N, C-alpha and C positions, 0 to 999 in steps of 0.2 A: 353751199352745202344744202342737200335736200332735207326736208323735215317730214317725218311721218311718226305715227304712233302705233304701237303693237296691239294686236288682238289678244296675244298671249306671250309669255316668256317661259323659257326652260333653263333652269340654273344648272351649270356645269362647274364642278370643282376642279380647276386646272392646277396640276401639280406634276412633279417629275414622273409619277406613275401613271398619270393621265394628262399628257401634255397637249399642246395646241394642235399637233398633228393627229393625235387621237380624237380630239374634238372635231377636227375636220372630217375624220372618218365617220362620225355619227351624224353629220349634217343632213345627209339624205334621209336617214331614219327619222330625225326630228321633223323634217318636212312632211314625211309620210304620216307621222303621228298627228300632224295638224298644228304644230308649233309655228309661231310667226317670227319670234326673235329668240336667238340664243343669248343667254345671260351668263357671263363669265365672271368667276371669282377674280380677285386682284391679280394683275399680270406683271406689275413692275418687280424688279429684282428684289427678292426677299432673302431672309437669313437662310443659309444653306440647310436643307432638310425640312424647311417649313412646308407643311401640307396645306395650310390655310391661306398664306400669302398676305396676312394683315401686318406682318412685321417687315415692311418695305425698308430696304437699306439703300437703294439707289433709285431715285425717281427718274433718272435720265435714260433708263433702258428697260426693255422687257426682259424678264428673267430668262437667262439661257436655259436653266433647268426646266422651265415651262415651255420651251420651244424657241425663245428669243424672237427678235424682230422678224426674221425670215419665217418662222413658224406662224407668227400672227398673220403675216401676209398670206400664207397658204391657207390658214383657217378662213380668213375673210373671203378669199377667192372661192373656197368651197361653199361657204355660207351663201354668198351672192349667187352662185350658180343655181341654187335651189330656192332662192328668194327669201332667205332668212335675214332679218335685221340682226344687229349686234349691239348688245348692252354690256357694259363693263363696270365692275365694282371698283371704286377708288377709295383711298384711305388718307384723307387730308390731315387728320388730327395728330398722327404720331408716326414715328419711324422706329425700326428695330435697331437696338444698340447692344445686343448681347455679344456680338462679335465685332468689335470696333473696326478691325481691318477691313470688314466687308462694307462698312458704311463710310463713304468718303467725307460726308459732312461731319459726322461724329469724330472720325479719326483726325480731321483737321482741327476740330475744336480741342481735342485732347492734346494735340501737338502744339498749338499756338495759343490756347486759352482765349482771353478776351480780345486778343489781336486777330483771331481767326475771322475770316469773312462769314463764318457760320455762327459766330458768337451770339448773334441776335436771332438766329433761326430757331434755336431751341429755347424753351421757356425756363430760364435758369435764374435763380435768385443769387447772383454773384456775391452780393454783400454778405449774405448769411453764410456763404461758404468761404469767406475771406478771400474772394477772388478765385476760388477753385471749385470745380464741379465735383460733387461727391459721388463716389462709385462704391456701392455696398456689395463687394464681390468676395470679401475675405471670409474664411471659415472660422475665424476667431479675431480677437482684437489685434491691431497692427503689431504691438510689441511682442505678442506671443508668436505671430506669424514670422516676424523678423528673427526672433530667437531660434525658431525652428529652421531657419535658413530656407524658407519656402519661396522667397522672392529672389530672383536673380536678375542681373543687369547684363545685357548684351549690347556692347557699344559698336557693333558692326554696322556701318551706315548702309542704307538702301535708298532708293528713290522715294519710297513712301515714308521712311523713317531715317532722315539724314543724320540723326544723332544717336541712333540705336533704339533698342526697345527694352521694356521691363516685362518680365515673365512671372506669372503666378499660375502654376499648373497650366490649364488650357487658355488662360487669359494672356493676351499679348497687347501691350499698350505702348504708344510712342513716347520717347524721351524728348523733353523740351530743349530748345537751344539754350545753352548756358547752364545746363545741369551741373550740379556740384561734382566733386571728385567721385567718379563712378566706382571707385574702390570702396567707398563708404556707402553701402546700400541704403542705410537710413537717411543719409544726407541727400542721396539721389531721389529717394521717394518723396522727401519733403520739398524738393525743388520743382516738382511737377505742377502742371495746371489742373491736376485732379488730386483728390484726396481719397485714399483707400480706406474703406470702413468694413467692419464686421457686418455681414449681410443682415443680421437681425436688427441692426440700427436703421434700416431703410424706412421703417414705418414712422419713425420720429425725426430723423435727421437728414432726410433727403432734401436736396435743394433744387430739383428740377421737376416740372410737371410731367406726369406720366399718364398712360391710359389706365384708368381705374387704379388697381394696386399692382400693376405689372411694371416693375422697375426696368425691365429690358425694353419697354416701349416708351420712348421719350417724346413728350409733347412738342409739336412744331407750331410756330407762330405764323400761320398762313395769312393772318390779318395784315402782315407787312407786305406791301406790293412786291418788293424784290424777292421775298421768300415765296410768295404765291407764284410768281412768274417762273422761278427756277423749279419749284416743286411740281408745276403743272405743264412744263414745256412739252414733254412727251405726250401727255394726255391731249393737249391742245392740238398737237400735230395729228393725232388720230382723227380728231374732229374735222380739221381743215382738209385732210386728205381723203375724207369720206370712208375711213375705216370703221367708224362706229356710228351708231344712230342715237345713242343716249348713254347716260351714266347713272350709276347708283352710288350714293355718297354714304360711306360708313360713318356712324357716330358723329353727326353734325353737332350734337349737344356739347361735345367737348371743346368746340371752337369758341373763341372770344366773342364773335358776333356771327352766328349762323346765317342770319338774314343777309348781312352784307356779303358774306362769303358766297352765298348762292347767287347774288346779283353779279359778283365778279366772275364766277364760274360761267354763268349763262352768257355774259358778254364775251368771254374768252372762247367759248365753243359755238358761238353763233346761234344761241337760243335752242340748241338741241334739248330734248326732254331730259329732266333730271328727277330721279326719285330719291327720297331720303329715308334712312333707317331711323325712324322716329317712333318711339313708343308713347302712345297717348293713354292717359289714365281716365277711364270712363266712369269710375264710381268713387274716386277719391275726393271729389268736390261736389258742390251742389248741382253742377251741370257737367256733362261729359266734356273733357278737355278736347279742344279742336286743334287741328293742324293750323299753325299761323297763316292767316289768309294773305299776308303780304309777302310770303316767301316765294321766290322764283323756283317753284317746284311743281312737278306733275302730280305728286302725291307721295304717300308713304310706301313702305315695302310690304305692308299688308297684315301686320299682327292684329289690327283692330278687327278685320274681317274674320280672322282665325277665331278670335274670342267669341264673336257673335255666332258663327256656325257651330262651334263646339257646344255652346250652351243651349241652343235650340234643340239639340239632340239629347239633352240630359233631362231625366224625369224629376221635376221639382219635388214630387212626393218622396223621393229618396233622401232628402236632406236630413230629416229628423233621425232616420235610422242610422245613417252614416255618422251624424253628430254623436249619437248615443254610443256607437262603436268606438269612436275616437276618445270619448270621455272615459270609457272603460279601459282602453289601452293606456291612457295617461295615468289612471289610478293604479293600474297593474305595474306601471313603471315608477310609481310614487312621484309623479310629476305634480305640479300645482294644479288647481282646478281648471275648468274650461277657460280657454284663453281666446279672446276676440282677435280677429285678424289685425285690427288696428293696433292693439296692444302688442301683438307679436312683432309686427314690422317696426313699431317704434323701438322695441327692445333690440332687434337685430340691426337696425340702422344705427342706433346709438352705439352698439358694440363695434360696428365698423368705424364710426367716427372716433371712437376711443382707442382704436387699435391701428388698423392698416391705413387710415386716413389722417392720422395725427399730424404728419408732416405737412399735408395740404392745409389743415386747419390752422396750424401754427404760422403758416405763411400768410393766411388771412389776418391773423392777429398782428403780424408785423406790418401789414399795410393799413391798419386802422389808424385814424388820427389819435394823437397822444391823449387828448382829453377823453377819448372813448375807451382806449385800450386799458385793461386792468389785469393784464397777465393771465393767470389761471382762471379768473372769473370770466374774462372775455372768451377764453378758449372753451370753457364749459358752456357758456351761453350760445356760442356759435354752434357747438356740437348739438345742443338741444334743438335749436331751430332747424338744423339740417335733418335731425331725426324726425322732426314733425313736418317736414316739407312734403306736400301732398302730390307733387308731380316731379318729373325728371328735372325740369328747370323752367325758369321764366325768361322772358326776352324783353328786358327793360327798353322803353317805359311800359310795355304791356306786361300783364301778369301780376299786377299789384295785389290782386285778390288772393293769390297763392301765399304771398308773404303775410298778408293779414291773417289768413287761416293758420299758418305755421306759428306765427308769433302768439296768437291766442291759445293754441294748444300747448305750446312750450311754456307759456306763463302759467297755465293751469296745472301742468304736470310738475313744474318746478317753480313754485311761488317764491322760493328763496333766490331765484335768479331774475325775478320780474323786472327789477330796476336795470340790471345789466342788459337784459333782452330789449327793454324799451330804448336804451341808449343806442343800441345797434341799428334800430329800425331806420332812422334817417339816412345813415351812411350806406346801408345796404340797398336803399331805394334810390340813391343818387346816381343817375346814369353817367355822371362824369367821373366817378370815383373808381380807383383800381380795385378796391375791396369788393365793390358791388359786382364788377365784371368777374372777378375770380370766384366770388360766392356762387354765381350762376354756373360756373364751370365745375363747381364742387358738389352741387346737389345731385347731379347725375351719377357720379361714382358711388356716393353713399346710397342712393336709391338702388342702383343696379346690384352692388355687392350685398346690400342688406336684404333686398327682397328677392331678386332672381337667384342669387347665388348662395343665399342662406335660408331665408324664410320659406322659400319654395320646397326646401328639403326637410322642413320641420312641420309644415302644414299638410298632413298626409291623408286626410279623410277621403279624397278622391284625386288621384294623381293627374287626371286629364285636365283639372282646373288650374294646376300650377304650371302654366305655360307663359312664355314670354308675351308680354302685352296684355295679359289677363289679370283679373282681380279674383282670386279664389273665394273671396267672401261673397261674390255674386255667383250663386250656385247654378242658376239656369236662366233661360230667357224664353218667354212665351212666344208663340207664333206672331202675335201682333207686334211685340217689341222687335222681333227679328225683321219684320217687314218695314217697320219705321226706320231701323238702322240701315237697311239696304236701300230704301228709298232716299235716305239722306245722302248716302254715298253717290247715288246716281245724280242727285241734284247738285252736290257740292264738289266732289272729287271723282268724276266718272272715269278718269284714267289712272287713278291710284292703283297700285298693285294689290292683289289679294293673294293670300297664301294659306297653306295648311301645314307645310313643313319647310324648314330652312336649315342652314348650317348651324343655327343657334338654338333651334327648338330643343326643349328638354326631352321630348319623346316624339317619335315619328307619328304621323297622323293616324296610322292604323293601330298603333299601340293605344292612343287616346280613344279611338272609336271603340275598341274592345273594352277598355276600362269604363267608358260611359255606360255600358250595360250594367255595371255594378249598382248604379243609381236606381235601376229598376228592380233590384233584388237585394236590398241592403241586409235583410235578415239572413238570406242564403249566404251572402258574402261573409257576414260576421261568423256564421258557423264554419264556413270553409277556412277562413283565416285562423280560427281557433284550432281546427284540425291540423293545419299546416304548422302553426306555431308549436303544436304539441310534438311535432316531429323535429323541428329545429327553430331556434329563436336566438336573436342577438341579445336578448335580455332587455331590449328597449322597445316597448310596444308600438309606438307610432312609427319608429324606423322599420320594424318588422312589416307593418302595413305597407310602407313605401316600397320595401324590397320585394315582398311577395307580389305586389301589384306589378312591379317592373318585370318579374319573372312571368307572371300570367299574361301580361300585355304583350310581351315580345316573344313569347314561346312559339316555336322552339329556337330560341337564341342559343349560341354556343356558350359553354361555361366560361370561356375566356372573356367574352363580351360582358357577361353578367358579373363576373368578379371585378372587372374594371369599373363597371357602373357602380357596384356596391361601394367600392373604395372612394370613388369621387363623391357620391351622394353623401356618405357618412361624414367625410371630411369637410365637405361644403356646409353641411348642417351645423358642424362645430358644436355638437352637444356631447356625444359620447367619445368622440375622437376628433382629430383636426390635422391640418397640414403641417403646422409647426411642431406639434407634439403628439404624434400618433399614439393611440392607446392600443398596444399590441394585443392585450387580452380581449378587448371588445372586438377588434378587427378579426381575431381568430374565430370568434363566435359568428361574426358577420359572414365570413367566407364559408363557414360550415353550413349556413343557411343555403347558400348557392349550391354547395356540394350536395346537400340533401335533396334539392330539386331534381338532381340526376341520379339519386340513389333511393333512399327509403321513401321519399315523397313523390317519386316519379309517377306512380299510378294515379295518385290523387291529383297531381297537376295535370296530367294528360286528360283525366276524366272531366275536370272542371273546365279546362280549355275547350274540350269537345262540346260541353254543355252550352257555352256562351259564344262559341266562334261564329255561328251563323248570324246571331244578332249583331255581333261586332262587325261582320262583313256588311250587313245591311246598313249600319251606321256609316261605315266607310264609303259605300257607294253613294249614300245620301249626301254626306259631307262633300264628296268630290264633285258631284253634279251641282250642288248649290254654289260651290266656289267657282267652278269652271264656267257657269252660265250666268252668275250674278253680276251686278254692277262692279266696275273696275276691270283691271287687266289681270287675269289669272296667271299666277306663276306656279309652274310645276317644278318641284325640286327633283334633282336627278334621281331617276329610278323609281319615283313614286307613282308611276303609271301602273306598277304592280304594287302588291302590299308593301308598305313602308313601315317596318317594325324596328327601326333604329331607336337607340336611346341617346343620351346626351353626347355631345362631341367628346372625343373624336370618332365615336361609333358611327355617327351619321355621315362620315366622310369615307366610308368603306367603298371598295370598288363596285361598280355597277356592271352587271352582265348584259351588255347591249345586244350581244348575239342572240341571247334567249328572247329578248324583247322584239327583235327583228322577226324572229321565227314565229312567235305568237301573233304578232300583228299581221304577218302575211297569211297565217291561217285564218284569222278573223276576216281579213279582206277577201279571202277565198270562199267565205260563206259560213264559217264556223261561228255558232252562237254558244260561247262557253258556259259551262255551269259555274255557279258561284262556289269556288272551292279553294284549296290551299295554293293553287297556281297563281291566283290573282288575275287571271286572264279576263275575267268579267270587268275588273277595274280598268284594264287596258282598253276594252271595248268602250266603256263609258268615256274614258279620257279622250280617246282618238276621235270618237264621233262628236263630242262636245267641242273639242279644239278645231276640228275641221269645219264645223258649222259656224263657229265664230269667225274663223279666218275667211271662209269663202262666202259667207252671207252676213256681213256686218250690219246690213239693213234690218236684220231681225233682232238686233240688240241695241235699240235706241231709247228705250224707256223702261220703267219698272212699275208693274201693276200686280198686286196680289191676286191670286186665283182663289175663288171661294170653294172650300171643301165642306160638304154637308153630310149629315147622316150620323148613325150611332157611333162610329169610330172616327169621327172627324178630327179628334185630337191627335190622331196618328198620321194624318196626311197634311201636306202643305205644298204650295206651288206658287209660281209667279209667271207672268207674261212679260217678256223682254221686248215686245214690239213685233211679235211674230214667232219667236221661239218660246215654247211653253215648257217649264220645268215642273215636274211633280216628283216628290220624294216622300219616303216613309220615315216616320220618327217613332221612337219608343217601341221597337219591334217585339220585345218580350211581352209587354202589355197587350199588344195587338194579337199575338198568338194566344195569350191567355183568355182573351175574350172571344176566341173562335174565328178571327179573321175580320175582313172588312164589312161583312154584312151588307147593308144597304148604302154604305158610304159611297159618295160620288164626288167628282170634281165638275164644276161648272165651266165648260169650255166655250170660247167664242164660236159663233157660227162658222161653218165651212168644213172642208175636208182636211184631216190632219194625218200625219204619219209619225209614228214613233221611230226615230232613227236608230234606236238600239235594237229593236226587234223586227222592224219593217211593217208592223201592224198599222193599218189605216183605220181611221174611225171618223165618225161624223161629230160635229159640234153639238153643244147642248149638254144634257146631263149624262155624264160618262161614269159608269160604275168603276171604282178602283179595283174591285176584284177581277175585272177583265183586263183593265189597262196594265195592272202590275202583276200579271199572272206569271211572268217569267223572271223579271228583275224587280227589286223594290223601288226602282226609279224609272222614270220615263222622260224622254226629251222629244216633244212634239214640234213639228214644223209644218207649214202649209204644204199640202201634197203637190200643189201646182209648181212649187219651187224646185222640187227635187228631180234631178236626172241622174243617171248612172255616173256621168262625168263630174257632177257637182259634189255629191256627198256619199251616196250609197254605191257599193260595188255592184256589178251585175248579179252576183250571187245574192246580195241583199234584196235586190228588186224582185228576183224570182221567188223569194220567200214572202213577199208582201201579201197581206190578206186584207180585204176590204170588209170592215165590220161596221154595221150601222148601229146607232144608239139603241134601236129597238132590239136588235139581235144581242147586243151586249146585255141588255136588261134581262133577257131570257136566261 
C-alpha cells in the first residue's frame, strides 16, 4: 500500500441524508477548492437513524444507510479521479446497544450470556451483576412494570431468537435457552442473562463500561487480540485494498492502553498515518501537556491549534471588564461571589463523580485490594482524586506528575480524607493493577462531562473561550506566545491536524470570531446585555449572558436552532434546570428570551450585530488564514469555507449547500473579488487560495519564522513565513479602527518580488506598509512572484488584475 500525507483535509458528515454517493458528487468541488484529502465521519453500520455514526452496531460492514460497500467503492473511485486522498474516522472504544437486534455482538451476548463468544468483547463486571448484564431500560422498578403488564413474552422462534423474545414497548430482547415457564412472565424475566432495571438506576448500578455517561454505548475491549481482529477486519480491508490513506481514531483515552492499541492498529494497516482525537491541557499543569511521544500517531485532530488561534485574536485588555460584568450578573442572580475556574471545575467534576459516574467509581472500589478498600471512604477518596485530576488521563508508567498534583490538591481540599487518599496512591500507580488501568479510563469521562459538558455552560464571561480543548481561564495569548506555540508544532508535530470547527465544537468558528469582538468593547457589551435583559431574561444572569451571546454570535439563526441550543445549554449547565428533572418555569422564561430576539428585541439585536459584524468578519478571515497556512495539516469542517455560524451539535450537522459554494467558487475563479459581507464569499476566496497554494506548492510550507511588524499599530498585525509563503493577518480590528487605521505600521518582508494571491497585488520586499497591503482584505497571503503561473494557482482573470507596486510607491 502507498504512503502519503495530506496538505489539507475536508470533513464530511456521512449519513442517510448525505450518503457516500452524495460525497462522491462533491469530490470535484473539493478538488477545485484546493482540498487534498476528504475526511469522512464513521462509516460502519450504526444504529438506525444515527446522524453521527459513533454508535456502530456492526463493524463487519459499511452502513447501508450511508451507501454501503458499493457506495464506498463509488466514492473512492470519484475521489481518486480528482486526486483526493481518503481519511476515515473510526470508533474503537464502544458500540451502540440501544437496539440490541441491530448489534449482532450484543444480541448474542444477551442470548447466551457468559457462554457467548462476545462475553469478553464487552467490558462487563459479571460478578457484580450475579452473572447477568444490567440493562437500565425500564420506566419504573421491575415490580411496578410487571404489575402493569408492560412486559410480554413471545415464544415464536426465529433464526436470531430461537427461543423467542421479550418485549417492553420498543425494546426487543432475546430469550435464553432453558427459560422458565413462559406463561410466568416474572420467572421468564428472572431466567435471562440480563437484568432489567429502572433507567434511573444506571448511574449507580450499571455493570458494564460505557462511553462517558451514555448507557447505550457499551465499552469494547479492543485490547484483546481476538476482539481487535474482529472489530477491525473491515477497516484493515480498506487499508490493504488501497481504499483509504489514513484513519482518525475517536476517543483513544477510553481504551485500556491507547499506546499499545495504536501500535496494533499501525501494524494492521501497514503504517498508514493515524490521527487521534486527543485533548491536551495546556494550562492545568506547570508545563503544557504534550502528546505522548511514543504513540504511533501522526498527531492530534487539532483542538490545541484552535485554542491558540482563538486567543491571539482576543484583546487582553477586555478581561477585567468582562470579569466585572460576570460578577455583577452573579450578584444579580444571588449566586456566591467570584469563582475561580479551578474551583468551578472541581465542583462540576465532583458533581459528575457523585452522580452519573458513581457506577464506574464503585467498580474501581470493587477492584481495590482488601486492605485498601474501605467502602464509602474509598469511594469518596477516589471521587475527590478524580475531581482534582488535571488532565484527561495519564498513561502509566508515564504521567506520575499528574497523580502527584491531583493527590496534593485532593488532600488539601479534603483533609478528612488524607489518609484514605494516601492509601490509594500506591495501587493507582501500580502498572500491573486492574484498578490503576480502570482509573485511567475513568479520569476522561469525569473531565469531559464535568468541564466540556457542564462548566463550559456555567463560565459565561466570553463564550468563545469555552471551546473543546481550551482553558477559559486563559483569556488571551500575545503574539509572541502564539509564535512559540506554532513554532513548537512545526518542530514536534508538523503533520498534526489543525482545526477551527468540528462536529464536536460548542460554537462554529465564525460565531466565536464575532464574540471575540466583545473583548474589545466590554463596557459596550455590558450596556447592550443590560438592555437586552431588560426586554427578556431567564432570571439567571450568567445564563442570560450565555444565551444572548449565542443569539448575537449566530445571528440570524432560526428560532428553532436557538430554542434547541437554549434547552441543551441550560440542561447541560445543570444549575437552573437539568436533563433528569427539567424546571418548567425556568425553561419557559428561557424560551421567552429566544422569542424576544425575534420580537421586541429584534431591532436591538439587528443593530448590535450590524455594529460588530465587520470586526467579526475580520477576525474570521484572520483565524482562517492563520489556520490554513500555519504548521500542521489544516482541516476544513464541511461548509465552513463560507461563514460557519453553527452552535453545538446537532446544529453543526445541518445540511450544507454545496451548489451555492460551487457557484461562488466559479465566480471567484472567473475574476470576482468579493466584498466582505453576509455572503461569506470573501472567506471562500481566502480558503480556496490558501488550500490550493498548500497543495500545489508544498515547498513553500517547510518552516516557521515570525514576520516582524513595526510601527504605531504593530499590536494589530501579525504574520509568519512558512518557507516562501507569507501570511499577514489583522488582529483586534475594533481598536485598529478606533486609532484611525494602520498609520505608519509596516511588515518587514524578505527581499524579492511577492504576490498577494488573494488580490493579485505584486509588491517588492523590504518595508511594506500594511495600509497598502491590507487595503482590500484584512489578510494577505504572499508568495514569490516567480512561482505563480495561471495554471498553478491564479486564474487568468486573477493575473489580469495583478498590479506591480514597489515599496517606494506603497510608501507614498
